[in-house]
C-alpha positions as CSV (number, residue, x, y, z in Angstrom):
1,M,0.0,0.0,0.0
2,M,1.3,3.4,-0.9
3,K,2.4,5.7,1.9
4,M,1.0,9.2,1.9
5,T,2.1,12.6,3.3
6,R,-1.0,14.3,4.8
7,V,-1.5,18.0,4.3
8,V,-2.2,19.2,7.8
9,P,-0.7,22.1,9.9
10,G,2.8,21.4,10.9
11,F,6.4,22.2,9.9
12,V,7.5,18.8,8.8
13,L,5.1,18.6,5.9
14,F,5.8,20.1,2.5
15,L,2.5,22.0,1.8
16,T,1.0,25.0,3.5
17,L,-2.5,26.4,3.0
18,L,-3.0,29.9,1.5
19,T,-6.1,31.9,0.9
20,G,-4.8,34.2,-1.9
21,T,-6.1,34.0,-5.5
22,H,-2.8,34.1,-7.4
23,F,-0.3,31.5,-8.5
24,A,3.1,31.7,-6.7
25,N,6.1,31.2,-8.9
26,A,7.6,27.7,-9.0
27,Q,10.9,29.1,-10.1
28,V,13.0,31.5,-8.1
29,G,12.1,34.9,-9.4
30,H,14.9,36.9,-11.1
31,P,13.8,40.6,-11.2
32,E,15.1,42.6,-14.2
33,A,18.0,44.9,-13.6
34,G,15.9,48.0,-13.9
35,F,17.0,51.5,-13.4
36,V,19.1,50.8,-10.3
37,F,21.1,47.7,-11.4
38,D,21.4,48.1,-15.1
39,D,25.1,47.4,-15.9
40,T,25.2,48.7,-19.5
41,E,26.8,51.9,-18.3
42,L,28.6,53.2,-15.1
43,P,26.1,55.4,-13.1
44,R,27.1,58.0,-10.6
45,I,25.8,58.2,-7.0
46,D,26.1,61.5,-5.1
47,L,25.7,61.7,-1.3
48,T,25.6,65.0,0.5
49,I,26.1,65.0,4.3
50,T,27.3,67.7,6.7
51,E,31.0,67.7,7.4
52,S,30.4,67.2,11.1
53,N,28.3,64.1,10.5
54,L,30.8,62.8,8.0
55,Q,33.6,63.2,10.5
56,A,31.4,61.5,13.2
57,L,30.8,58.6,10.8
58,Y,34.5,58.0,10.2
59,A,35.4,58.5,13.9
60,D,33.5,55.4,14.9
61,P,33.6,52.9,12.1
62,E,32.1,50.1,14.2
63,S,28.9,52.1,14.9
64,N,25.7,51.5,13.0
65,T,24.4,55.0,13.7
66,E,22.7,56.4,10.6
67,Y,23.4,59.9,9.5
68,F,21.0,62.1,7.4
69,S,22.2,62.5,3.8
70,T,20.7,63.3,0.4
71,F,21.1,60.9,-2.5
72,T,21.2,61.5,-6.2
73,Y,21.5,58.8,-8.9
74,T,22.7,59.8,-12.4
75,R,22.7,57.9,-15.6
76,T,23.6,59.2,-19.0
77,D,20.1,60.4,-19.8
78,S,18.5,60.7,-16.4
79,T,19.2,62.1,-12.9
80,E,17.0,61.2,-9.9
81,G,17.1,63.1,-6.6
82,P,18.0,64.6,-4.3
83,I,16.3,62.1,-2.0
84,D,16.5,62.0,1.8
85,V,18.4,58.9,3.0
86,A,20.2,57.5,6.0
87,L,23.9,56.6,5.6
88,R,26.2,54.3,7.6
89,F,29.1,51.9,7.1
90,R,28.4,48.2,6.6
91,G,30.3,44.9,6.8
92,D,32.7,43.5,9.3
93,T,36.5,43.7,8.7
94,I,35.9,46.2,5.9
95,R,35.0,48.8,8.5
96,H,38.7,49.0,9.5
97,K,39.9,49.4,5.9
98,Q,40.5,52.8,4.4
99,K,38.1,52.2,1.6
100,K,34.9,51.3,3.5
101,S,31.6,49.9,2.4
102,F,28.4,51.9,2.8
103,R,24.7,51.2,3.4
104,I,22.2,53.7,2.1
105,S,18.7,53.4,3.6
106,F,15.7,54.8,1.9
107,N,13.1,53.9,4.5
108,S,14.8,54.9,7.8
109,F,12.8,58.1,8.1
110,D,9.6,56.7,6.6
111,S,9.1,52.9,6.7
112,N,7.0,53.1,3.5
113,D,9.7,54.8,1.4
114,N,11.7,52.9,-1.2
115,Y,13.8,53.6,-4.3
116,H,12.6,51.6,-7.4
117,G,11.4,48.9,-5.0
118,I,14.4,48.6,-2.8
119,E,14.7,49.9,0.8
120,K,18.5,49.5,1.2
121,M,21.4,49.9,-1.1
122,D,24.7,48.2,-0.3
123,L,27.8,49.8,-1.8
124,N,30.7,47.3,-1.5
125,A,34.3,48.5,-1.7
126,E,35.7,45.1,-2.9
127,V,39.0,46.0,-1.3
128,N,40.5,42.5,-1.6
129,D,40.0,42.3,-5.3
130,P,42.3,44.2,-7.8
131,S,39.9,43.3,-10.6
132,L,36.7,44.6,-8.8
133,V,34.7,42.0,-10.8
134,R,34.9,38.8,-8.7
135,S,31.7,39.4,-6.7
136,K,29.7,40.4,-9.7
137,L,30.9,37.3,-11.6
138,A,29.9,35.0,-8.7
139,W,26.5,36.6,-8.5
140,E,26.0,36.0,-12.2
141,L,26.9,32.3,-11.9
142,F,24.3,31.9,-9.1
143,R,21.6,33.6,-11.3
144,Y,22.7,31.6,-14.3
145,L,21.8,28.3,-12.5
146,G,18.6,29.8,-11.1
147,V,19.7,30.3,-7.5
148,P,18.3,33.5,-5.9
149,G,21.2,35.8,-6.4
150,S,21.5,39.6,-5.8
151,R,21.5,42.0,-8.7
152,S,24.6,44.1,-9.0
153,N,26.4,46.7,-11.0
154,H,29.4,49.0,-10.7
155,V,28.9,52.7,-9.7
156,Q,31.0,55.8,-9.1
157,L,30.5,57.2,-5.6
158,Y,30.9,60.9,-4.8
159,I,30.4,62.3,-1.2
160,N,30.1,66.0,-1.0
161,N,31.3,66.1,-4.6
162,A,34.6,64.3,-3.7
163,F,35.3,61.0,-5.6
164,Y,35.3,58.1,-3.2
165,G,35.9,55.5,-5.9
166,V,34.3,52.6,-7.8
167,Y,31.9,50.4,-5.8
168,L,29.8,47.4,-6.5
169,N,26.2,48.2,-5.9
170,T,24.7,44.9,-4.6
171,E,21.1,44.2,-3.9
172,H,20.4,44.1,-0.2
173,I,18.9,40.9,1.2
174,D,15.7,41.7,3.2
175,E,11.9,41.2,3.1
176,R,11.5,42.9,-0.2
177,Y,14.2,40.6,-1.7
178,M,12.2,37.6,-0.4
179,K,9.0,39.0,-1.9
180,S,10.6,39.5,-5.3
181,R,12.0,35.9,-5.4
182,F,9.4,33.8,-3.6
183,D,6.3,36.0,-3.7
184,N,6.1,35.9,0.1
185,N,8.2,37.4,2.8
186,D,6.7,36.5,6.2
187,G,8.7,33.2,6.6
188,N,11.7,33.1,9.0
189,L,14.8,34.5,7.4
190,Y,18.1,33.7,9.1
191,R,21.4,35.5,8.4
192,N,24.2,33.0,9.3
193,L,27.7,34.0,10.2
194,W,30.8,32.2,11.4
195,P,30.7,29.6,13.0
196,A,27.2,28.7,11.5
197,D,28.1,25.1,10.5
198,L,24.6,23.6,11.1
199,T,26.0,21.0,13.6
200,Y,23.6,19.5,16.1
201,L,23.7,21.2,19.5
202,G,20.5,19.8,21.0
203,S,16.8,19.4,20.3
204,S,15.7,22.7,21.8
205,Q,15.4,25.8,19.6
206,D,17.2,27.8,22.4
207,D,20.4,25.8,21.6
208,Y,20.7,27.7,18.3
209,K,20.3,31.2,19.8
210,Y,23.9,31.5,20.9
211,E,26.3,34.3,20.1
212,Y,29.9,34.6,18.9
213,D,31.9,37.8,19.4
214,G,28.8,39.6,20.6
215,R,26.5,38.8,17.7
216,P,24.1,35.9,16.9
217,V,25.5,33.1,14.9
218,Y,22.1,32.3,13.5
219,A,20.4,35.7,13.4
220,L,16.6,35.9,12.8
221,R,16.0,38.8,10.4
222,T,12.2,38.6,10.1
223,N,9.7,38.0,12.9
224,E,12.4,39.0,15.3
225,K,10.1,39.9,18.1
226,W,8.7,36.4,18.2
227,D,12.2,34.8,18.4
228,D,10.8,31.4,17.1
229,Y,13.7,29.2,16.0
230,E,11.8,25.9,15.9
231,D,12.0,25.5,12.2
232,L,15.8,25.9,12.2
233,S,16.1,23.4,15.1
234,I,14.1,20.8,13.2
235,L,16.2,21.3,10.1
236,I,19.5,20.8,12.0
237,T,18.2,17.9,14.0
238,T,17.0,16.1,10.9
239,L,20.2,16.8,9.0
240,N,22.3,15.3,11.8
241,Q,20.0,12.5,12.6
242,Y,19.7,10.8,9.2
243,S,21.8,9.7,6.3
244,G,21.5,8.1,2.9
245,V,18.1,7.3,1.5
246,Q,16.4,8.0,4.8
247,L,18.0,11.5,4.8
248,K,16.7,12.1,1.3
249,D,13.1,11.3,2.4
250,E,13.2,13.5,5.5
251,L,15.4,16.4,4.2
252,E,13.5,17.2,1.0
253,R,10.5,18.2,3.1
254,L,12.6,20.7,5.0
255,I,15.0,22.3,2.5
256,N,15.1,22.8,-1.3
257,V,18.0,20.3,-1.7
258,Q,18.2,20.8,-5.5
259,Q,18.7,24.5,-5.2
260,Y,21.4,24.0,-2.6
261,L,23.2,21.6,-4.9
262,K,23.4,24.5,-7.4
263,A,24.8,26.8,-4.7
264,M,27.4,24.1,-3.7
265,A,28.5,23.9,-7.3
266,V,28.9,27.7,-7.7
267,D,30.9,27.9,-4.5
268,V,33.2,25.1,-5.7
269,M,33.6,26.4,-9.2
270,S,34.1,30.0,-8.2
271,G,36.4,29.2,-5.2
272,N,34.0,31.0,-2.9
273,W,35.5,29.7,0.4
274,D,33.9,32.3,2.5
275,G,30.4,30.8,2.4
276,Y,28.8,27.8,4.2
277,S,30.8,24.9,2.7
278,G,34.2,26.6,3.0
279,D,34.1,28.7,6.1
280,K,30.6,28.1,7.8
281,N,29.9,31.8,7.1
282,N,28.0,34.3,5.0
283,Y,24.7,32.7,3.9
284,Y,21.0,33.1,4.5
285,L,18.2,30.5,5.0
286,Y,14.7,31.5,4.2
287,R,11.7,29.3,5.0
288,D,9.4,29.8,2.0
289,Q,5.8,30.1,3.3
290,V,4.3,28.4,0.3
291,S,6.5,25.3,-0.1
292,G,7.3,25.1,3.6
293,R,11.0,24.5,2.8
294,F,14.1,26.4,3.4
295,E,15.9,28.1,0.5
296,Y,19.7,28.7,0.6
297,I,20.7,32.2,-0.3
298,P,24.3,33.2,-0.9
299,Y,25.8,36.3,0.7
300,K,29.2,38.2,0.3
301,L,31.2,36.7,-2.6
302,E,34.4,38.8,-2.9
303,N,36.7,36.1,-1.6
304,S,36.4,34.0,-4.8
305,F,38.2,33.2,-8.1
306,G,41.7,33.0,-6.6
307,I,41.4,35.3,-3.5
308,D,42.7,33.3,-0.6
309,F,43.4,34.0,3.1
310,R,43.4,30.4,4.2
311,D,46.6,29.1,2.4
312,V,44.6,26.7,0.2
313,D,44.8,26.3,-3.5
314,W,41.0,26.4,-4.2
315,S,41.5,25.7,-7.9
316,I,42.5,22.1,-7.2
317,Q,40.5,21.5,-4.0
318,S,38.4,18.3,-4.4
319,I,34.9,19.1,-5.6
320,Y,33.6,16.2,-3.5
321,S,35.4,17.1,-0.3
322,W,35.8,20.8,-0.7
323,N,35.1,21.7,3.0
324,L,38.1,21.9,5.3
325,D,36.2,20.6,8.4
326,L,32.7,19.4,9.4
327,R,29.8,20.8,7.2
328,P,26.8,18.5,7.7
329,L,24.7,19.9,5.0
330,Y,27.4,19.6,2.3
331,E,28.7,16.2,3.5
332,K,25.4,14.5,4.0
333,I,24.0,15.6,0.7
334,L,27.0,14.3,-1.2
335,G,26.5,11.0,0.7
336,V,23.4,10.4,-1.4
337,E,24.4,9.1,-4.8
338,E,21.5,10.7,-6.6
339,Y,22.4,14.1,-5.2
340,K,26.1,13.6,-6.0
341,A,25.2,12.9,-9.6
342,Q,23.0,16.0,-9.9
343,F,25.8,18.1,-8.2
344,T,28.2,16.8,-10.8
345,M,25.8,17.8,-13.5
346,Y,25.9,21.4,-12.3
347,I,29.7,21.3,-12.0
348,K,29.9,20.4,-15.7
349,Q,27.4,23.1,-16.7
350,L,29.3,25.8,-14.9
351,A,32.6,24.6,-16.4
352,A,31.1,25.0,-19.9
353,Y,29.6,28.4,-19.1
354,T,32.7,29.9,-17.5
355,A,34.9,28.8,-20.4
356,S,32.5,30.3,-23.0
357,A,33.2,33.3,-25.1
358,E,29.9,34.7,-24.0
359,L,31.1,35.0,-20.4
360,G,34.6,36.0,-21.4
361,N,33.1,39.0,-23.4
362,E,31.1,40.0,-20.4
363,L,34.1,40.0,-18.1
364,L,36.0,42.2,-20.7
365,R,33.1,44.6,-20.9
366,W,32.8,45.1,-17.2
367,S,36.5,45.7,-16.9
368,Q,36.7,48.2,-19.7
369,Q,33.6,50.0,-18.4
370,I,35.2,50.8,-15.0
371,R,38.8,51.2,-16.1
372,D,38.9,55.0,-16.4
373,A,37.1,55.4,-13.1
374,V,39.5,53.0,-11.4
375,A,42.4,55.2,-12.7
376,M,40.9,58.1,-10.7
377,D,40.1,56.1,-7.6
378,T,42.7,57.1,-5.0
379,F,41.0,54.7,-2.4
380,Y,41.8,51.8,-4.7
381,T,45.4,52.0,-3.8
382,K,45.2,52.6,-0.1
383,D,44.6,49.2,1.5
384,F,46.8,46.8,-0.5
385,G,48.7,49.2,-2.8
386,F,46.9,48.2,-6.0
387,T,47.9,50.1,-9.1
388,L,46.2,50.6,-12.5
389,S,48.7,48.1,-13.9
390,D,47.5,45.6,-11.3
391,F,44.0,46.2,-12.5
392,D,44.9,45.7,-16.1
393,G,46.6,42.4,-15.3
394,S,44.0,41.2,-12.9
395,M,42.2,39.0,-15.4
396,N,45.2,36.9,-16.3
397,M,47.9,37.2,-13.6
398,A,48.2,36.7,-9.9
399,W,49.0,39.8,-7.9
400,G,50.6,38.0,-5.0
401,E,49.9,37.8,-1.3
402,H,46.2,36.9,-1.0
403,V,45.6,37.1,-4.8
404,D,46.8,33.7,-6.1
405,F,45.3,33.8,-9.6
406,G,44.0,36.2,-12.2
407,V,40.3,35.8,-12.7
408,Q,40.5,34.0,-16.0
409,E,43.5,32.1,-14.9
410,F,41.6,30.7,-11.9
411,I,38.6,29.7,-14.1
412,T,40.9,27.7,-16.4
413,A,42.7,25.9,-13.6
414,R,39.4,25.2,-11.7
415,N,37.7,23.8,-14.8
416,A,40.5,21.5,-15.6
417,S,40.8,20.1,-12.1
418,A,37.0,19.8,-11.6
419,L,36.4,18.0,-15.0
420,T,39.2,15.6,-14.3
421,E,37.7,14.6,-11.0
422,A,34.0,14.7,-12.0
423,I,32.4,11.2,-12.0
424,D,31.0,9.9,-15.3
425,V,27.3,9.6,-14.6
426,D,24.1,10.5,-16.2
427,A,22.2,12.3,-13.5
428,K,18.4,11.8,-13.2
429,P,16.2,14.8,-14.2
430,L,15.0,16.7,-11.2
431,F,12.5,19.1,-9.7
432,S,14.2,22.4,-8.6
433,H,11.0,23.9,-7.3
434,L,7.5,22.6,-6.5
435,R,4.5,24.2,-4.9
436,V,1.0,22.9,-4.2
437,E,-1.5,25.5,-3.0
438,P,-4.8,24.0,-1.7
439,R,-7.8,26.4,-2.0
440,S,-11.5,26.2,-1.2
441,D,-12.6,24.8,-4.6
442,R,-9.3,23.8,-6.3
443,I,-5.7,23.0,-5.9
444,D,-3.1,25.2,-7.8
445,L,0.1,23.4,-8.8
446,D,3.3,25.0,-10.0
447,W,6.6,23.3,-10.5
448,S,10.0,23.5,-12.2
449,A,11.9,20.6,-13.8
450,E,15.4,20.3,-15.2
451,D,17.8,18.0,-16.9
452,D,21.2,18.3,-18.6
453,E,19.7,17.4,-22.0
454,P,16.7,18.9,-23.7
455,G,13.6,16.9,-24.5
456,F,12.5,15.7,-21.1
457,S,8.9,15.6,-20.0
458,T,7.0,15.9,-16.7
459,T,3.7,14.6,-15.5
460,L,1.2,15.5,-12.8
461,H,-0.5,12.5,-11.3
462,Y,-3.6,12.7,-9.0
463,R,-6.7,10.9,-7.9
464,I,-9.7,11.8,-5.9
465,D,-11.1,9.8,-3.0
466,G,-9.2,6.7,-4.0
467,G,-10.5,6.6,-7.5
468,S,-8.7,6.1,-10.8
469,W,-5.3,7.9,-11.3
470,M,-5.3,10.9,-13.7
471,H,-2.1,11.6,-15.5
472,V,-1.5,15.0,-17.0
473,L,1.6,15.0,-19.3
474,K,3.4,18.3,-19.8
475,E,5.7,18.3,-22.8
476,V,5.8,22.1,-23.2
477,S,6.6,24.4,-20.4
478,T,4.2,27.1,-19.2
479,E,7.1,29.6,-19.0
480,T,10.9,29.7,-19.2
481,D,13.0,31.8,-16.8
482,P,14.8,34.4,-19.0
483,V,17.9,34.3,-16.7
484,S,18.5,30.6,-16.0
485,G,16.5,29.0,-18.8
486,V,14.7,26.7,-16.2
487,Y,11.3,25.5,-17.4
488,S,8.2,25.8,-15.1
489,Y,4.8,24.2,-15.4
490,R,1.3,25.0,-14.0
491,D,-1.9,23.2,-13.6
492,T,-5.1,23.2,-11.5
493,I,-7.2,20.5,-10.1
494,R,-10.7,21.9,-10.1
495,S,-14.3,21.3,-8.8
496,L,-13.3,20.2,-5.3
497,V,-15.8,20.1,-2.4
498,D,-15.9,19.4,1.3
499,A,-15.3,15.9,2.5
500,M,-12.8,15.0,-0.2
501,E,-9.3,13.7,-0.4
502,V,-6.8,14.3,-3.3
503,E,-3.6,12.3,-3.7
504,I,-0.8,13.9,-5.8
505,Y,2.7,13.2,-7.0
506,F,4.9,14.3,-9.9
507,T,7.3,12.6,-12.2
508,V,9.9,13.9,-14.7
509,M,11.5,11.7,-17.4
510,D,14.6,12.4,-19.5
511,V,15.1,11.4,-23.2
512,G,17.0,8.3,-22.0
513,G,14.0,7.0,-20.0
514,Q,15.4,7.9,-16.5
515,E,12.6,8.9,-14.2
516,N,12.5,10.9,-11.0
517,R,9.5,11.3,-8.7
518,Y,8.4,13.7,-6.0
519,P,7.5,12.7,-3.4
520,D,8.5,9.1,-3.1
521,T,5.1,8.7,-1.3
522,T,2.1,10.9,-2.3
523,L,0.9,14.3,-1.1
524,L,-2.6,14.1,0.4
525,V,-4.8,17.2,0.4
526,S,-7.8,16.6,2.7
527,Y,-11.0,18.7,2.6
528,P,-12.2,20.6,4.4
529,L,-8.9,22.4,4.5
530,V,-9.3,24.1,7.8
531,N,-9.6,21.7,10.7
532,G,-9.0,23.7,13.9
533,P,-8.4,23.2,16.7
534,L,-9.1,27.0,17.1
535,Y,-11.7,28.9,15.2
536,I,-12.6,32.6,14.7
537,N,-16.1,32.0,16.2
538,E,-17.7,35.5,16.3
539,F,-16.5,39.1,15.8
540,C,-17.8,42.6,16.1
541,A,-16.6,45.4,13.8
542,S,-18.8,48.2,15.2
543,N,-19.3,47.9,19.0
544,K,-21.3,50.8,20.5
545,N,-23.3,49.1,23.2
546,I,-22.5,45.4,23.2
547,K,-19.7,45.0,25.7
548,M,-17.1,47.2,27.4
549,D,-13.5,46.2,27.9
550,E,-11.8,46.6,31.3
551,Y,-11.2,50.3,30.6
552,G,-14.8,51.0,30.0
553,E,-14.3,51.3,26.2
554,Y,-16.6,49.9,23.6
555,D,-14.0,48.5,21.3
556,D,-14.3,45.9,18.5
557,W,-13.5,42.3,19.3
558,A,-13.1,38.8,18.1
559,E,-14.0,35.5,19.9
560,I,-11.7,32.5,19.5
561,Y,-13.2,29.0,20.2
562,N,-11.3,25.8,21.1
563,A,-13.2,23.1,19.3
564,S,-10.9,20.3,20.4
565,D,-11.1,17.9,23.3
566,E,-7.7,19.2,24.7
567,Q,-6.4,22.4,26.1
568,V,-4.5,24.6,23.5
569,W,-1.4,26.8,24.2
570,L,-2.6,30.1,22.9
571,A,0.9,31.6,22.5
572,D,1.4,29.4,19.5
573,Y,-1.2,31.3,17.6
574,F,-1.4,34.7,15.9
575,L,-4.3,37.0,14.7
576,S,-4.1,39.6,11.9
577,D,-6.4,41.7,9.7
578,N,-4.0,41.3,6.8
579,M,-3.4,38.0,4.9
580,G,0.0,39.3,3.8
581,S,1.1,40.2,7.3
582,P,-0.1,37.4,9.5
583,G,2.0,38.0,12.6
584,K,0.5,41.2,13.9
585,Y,-0.9,40.0,17.3
586,R,0.3,37.1,19.4
587,F,-2.0,35.5,21.9
588,P,-0.9,35.4,25.5
589,E,1.1,32.6,27.2
590,E,-1.8,30.7,28.6
591,Y,-4.0,27.7,27.9
592,L,-7.4,27.8,26.3
593,Q,-9.4,24.9,27.7
594,A,-11.4,22.5,25.6
595,G,-14.7,24.0,24.6
596,D,-13.8,27.5,26.0
597,F,-13.8,30.9,24.3
598,Y,-11.1,33.7,24.3
599,L,-12.1,37.3,23.6
600,V,-9.5,39.6,22.1
601,W,-10.1,43.4,21.8
602,L,-9.3,44.7,18.3
603,D,-8.4,48.2,19.4
604,D,-4.7,48.8,18.5
605,Q,-4.1,49.4,22.2
606,E,-1.6,46.7,23.2
607,E,-0.5,48.7,26.1
608,Q,-3.9,47.9,27.7
609,G,-3.1,44.3,28.2
610,V,-2.3,40.9,26.5
611,N,-5.9,40.6,25.3
612,H,-5.7,43.8,23.3
613,A,-4.5,43.4,19.6
614,T,-2.1,45.6,17.7
615,F,-4.7,46.4,15.0
616,K,-8.3,47.5,14.5
617,I,-10.8,46.2,12.0
618,N,-13.0,48.3,9.7
619,K,-16.8,48.0,9.7
620,E,-16.8,48.7,6.0
621,G,-15.3,45.2,5.6
622,E,-11.9,43.4,5.5
623,E,-10.5,40.1,6.8
624,L,-9.3,38.2,9.9
625,R,-6.7,35.5,9.8
626,L,-5.8,33.1,12.6
627,S,-2.3,31.5,12.1
628,E,0.2,29.3,13.8
629,R,3.7,30.4,14.8
630,P,6.4,32.0,12.5
631,S,8.4,28.7,12.4
632,T,5.5,27.1,10.6
633,G,5.4,29.9,8.1
634,F,2.3,31.3,9.8
635,Q,0.4,28.2,8.8
636,L,-3.2,29.2,8.3
637,V,-5.6,27.9,10.9
638,D,-8.8,29.9,10.1
639,S,-9.9,33.0,8.3
640,V,-12.9,35.0,7.4
641,T,-13.4,37.8,4.9
642,F,-16.4,40.1,5.6
643,G,-18.3,43.0,4.0
644,L,-20.1,46.0,5.6
645,Q,-21.1,45.4,9.2
646,E,-23.9,46.9,11.2
647,T,-23.4,48.5,14.5
648,D,-24.0,46.2,17.5
649,I,-24.8,43.2,15.2
650,T,-22.1,40.6,15.2
651,T,-21.2,38.0,12.7
652,G,-20.5,34.4,13.9
653,R,-20.7,30.8,13.1
654,M,-24.2,29.4,13.4
655,V,-22.9,26.7,15.7
656,D,-19.5,27.0,17.5
657,G,-16.8,26.0,15.1
658,G,-19.3,25.2,12.4
659,V,-19.3,26.0,8.7
660,E,-22.1,28.5,8.2
661,W,-21.9,32.2,9.2
662,I,-25.0,34.2,10.3
663,L,-25.7,37.6,12.0
664,F,-26.3,37.9,15.7
665,P,-28.6,40.8,16.8
666,S,-28.0,39.4,20.3
667,P,-24.2,38.8,20.4
668,T,-22.6,36.2,22.6
669,P,-19.0,37.2,23.5
670,R,-17.3,34.5,25.5
671,Y,-20.4,32.3,25.2
672,S,-21.8,29.7,22.8
673,N,-23.4,30.8,19.5
674,L,-26.1,28.1,19.7
675,S,-29.7,29.1,18.8
676,T,-29.0,32.9,19.2
677,G,-28.4,33.8,15.6
678,V,-30.9,35.0,13.0
679,Q,-30.5,36.2,9.4
680,E,-30.8,39.8,8.5
681,N,-34.1,41.5,7.6
682,L,-36.5,38.9,8.9
683,D,-40.2,39.8,8.5
684,L,-42.1,36.8,9.8
685,R,-45.5,37.0,11.3
686,E,-45.2,33.8,13.4
687,P,-41.9,32.8,15.1
688,L,-40.8,29.2,14.3
689,S,-41.1,26.7,17.1
690,I,-40.9,22.9,17.4
691,Y,-42.4,20.4,19.9
692,P,-41.7,18.4,21.8
693,N,-38.3,19.8,22.8
694,P,-36.4,17.8,24.0
695,V,-37.3,15.2,21.4
696,A,-37.6,11.7,22.9
697,E,-39.6,9.6,20.4
698,G,-37.7,10.1,17.2
699,I,-40.2,12.7,15.8
700,F,-40.9,16.4,16.3
701,Y,-43.5,18.8,14.9
702,F,-43.3,22.4,13.6
703,N,-45.9,25.1,14.3
704,K,-46.1,25.8,10.6
705,R,-44.9,24.4,7.3
706,V,-41.2,25.0,6.7
707,S,-38.2,24.1,4.5
708,G,-34.7,23.9,5.7
709,A,-32.0,21.6,7.1
710,I,-30.9,20.0,10.4
711,Y,-27.3,20.5,11.5
712,N,-25.3,18.8,14.2
713,I,-23.2,20.8,16.8
714,M,-20.2,20.7,14.4
715,G,-22.2,22.5,11.7
716,Q,-22.5,19.4,9.5
717,R,-25.7,19.2,7.5
718,I,-27.6,16.0,8.6
719,M,-31.0,16.1,6.9
720,E,-32.9,18.4,4.5
721,L,-36.7,19.0,4.8
722,E,-39.0,20.5,2.2
723,D,-42.4,22.0,3.0
724,A,-42.5,19.9,6.2
725,E,-44.9,19.9,9.1
726,Y,-42.8,17.4,11.1
727,A,-39.5,15.5,11.0
728,R,-38.8,11.9,11.7
729,I,-35.3,11.6,13.2
730,P,-34.8,8.0,14.6
731,Q,-31.2,8.0,13.2
732,L,-30.1,11.0,15.3
733,G,-28.2,10.2,18.5
734,E,-28.5,12.0,21.8
735,G,-27.2,15.6,21.7
736,F,-27.8,19.1,20.6
737,Y,-29.0,20.0,17.0
738,I,-30.0,23.0,15.0
739,F,-32.8,23.4,12.5
740,R,-32.3,26.3,10.1
741,S,-35.1,27.4,7.8
742,L,-34.6,28.7,4.3
743,E,-36.1,32.0,5.6
744,G,-33.2,32.3,8.0
745,E,-34.7,31.2,11.3
746,S,-32.6,29.0,13.5
747,I,-33.8,27.0,16.5
748,Q,-32.0,24.6,18.8
749,F,-33.4,21.2,19.9
750,I,-32.2,18.4,22.1
751,V,-32.5,14.7,21.3
752,T,-32.8,12.3,24.2
753,E,-33.6,8.6,24.5
């Protein structure tokens, strides 16, 4: 019997539930260069800052104090600015060099400000590199393979009209970066610095919150105030607990292994020893909210292509044991033969590309473009004594000391060594991205497939409620990424209803007949999608007379109901009025008992207590979202979208935790909704009643003819009645039930023996 992966809330599963109406990208997005990063010319940046602030900036290079400046960006045919910005130094050891790196912030004074979609601009001095092109070349290799890589271009920097040299303008990695690549940015983003080797330190998330030299080793850069490291802890525990085939099964749910294989290959072929594999340093991990998997993102690439401070010849270092000491992610992945073959495929692709005339011409163009500016850059000479002659020879000759090779010289040596060592194997085709988005009436599917030879095909397989398998062959891609050339595919499974199960898996086959499958089991999407244990049970968006808070204020509120048989730790849950920003309000650190209700005031007055949210809701209509913790990617638990609300009339579930929503002229904050709700605009001469109530003989009577349906306490429709004077209900067990008429009247009755 086939094993299945069930789609339910929880980190270890691959899918998450969204409520949006758009397709997410299967491929990593590669934004166009645009005005800021276009490298077809050498733009000029002008910063204007008071002399006193400039002196203060240089007086304390370790400080992250931001100083007010104005910013102007000039291209041949366009000048933009001046714009108010904040200026500070950035980086680590570079702060103590004479040519320093800068960070320009466009949103420090107004959090909503940005410049062509970016909030920060990193100007990197590249002081170790006489060619000034190594970082840009490495970024291009990542983007060539489809790894999320920063956009970059060279610029001339002027401060108070004095020339400060040639810099590499590199895209800053932050929430906007995640949004542009993954179409979401509320997942946990970790910046990892030395000694971030991903070794197992314990099963508690607190084991990974340690510091080195006064700063976090694994630094959470989103959702910081929630400090939730559980997803990182699970990844590291899994990585160190399993190996071989078992590791493959477990790890692919937690991290996009295929994308990390590409990052490994770029590090090895570029000699970037200052990342994870080489020096357990300088990388990000982002947990994609849609796929539920971590994505590896490179960071800081100047120590590459023959730059060395470790006394290692990186051009001949083994591609299969490239790390100098323990790196569990690198080593464990290469211990899986299928991964090793795919890694080798990427090594060969990079060798062909870096040896190509196409890339050689680009390197020449970059170098020629900046040469005249380098000749005027007095800061270029200050830290290592580089001269213009050194720049001119930097492509083909070693400079000495820490520069062991020219750029092209390193590429030639690295390619020769790598291709000699590379195993002769035909790697299986693979899925580099895959997302499945369950929605109320359909499942949206979006995936990317790759092989080293053209002509492969991919197939979506699914079946509903254990029926016959459907096979959807995709021989033509839906779209092709213009940067990496990776193919992506889309499809939708439609006409889905409640009480249904859908099994899904994917296959890809190359022209030689080799097949790969994801997952080895099947993905199981179960309807209804939302299954508690907590529910948004009732809410009020215009409270004038219903209920006062403890400060005597009539604020809006929402009621949360625990529909389970067990107590629930509230602090694992979050409430928001914005689907795109789910972590606004965290519930307090206390238990909600089974069957109980919790009332939270939606008043944007968190200073009034833990039961006061950080937002308000609008009576004109908006949304409420109940989510799990950040380390689950704010997994959706429940949501409701509503329109115009009337004052002192609430909206709630007809039965607690049930499916149908009705209006409540007599609201029930902190109490059950049973039998209190009526529909809007009732104009009935005779109120509905039933007898006997309780019902003991399996039959009850109405006081008038009526049509409608009987529901159990969970909101499930049990029986429909049409123009009925009575109802025979021998099949109903003891308990509470609701009859709801087509006219909107609801009445509770009890069945007894």
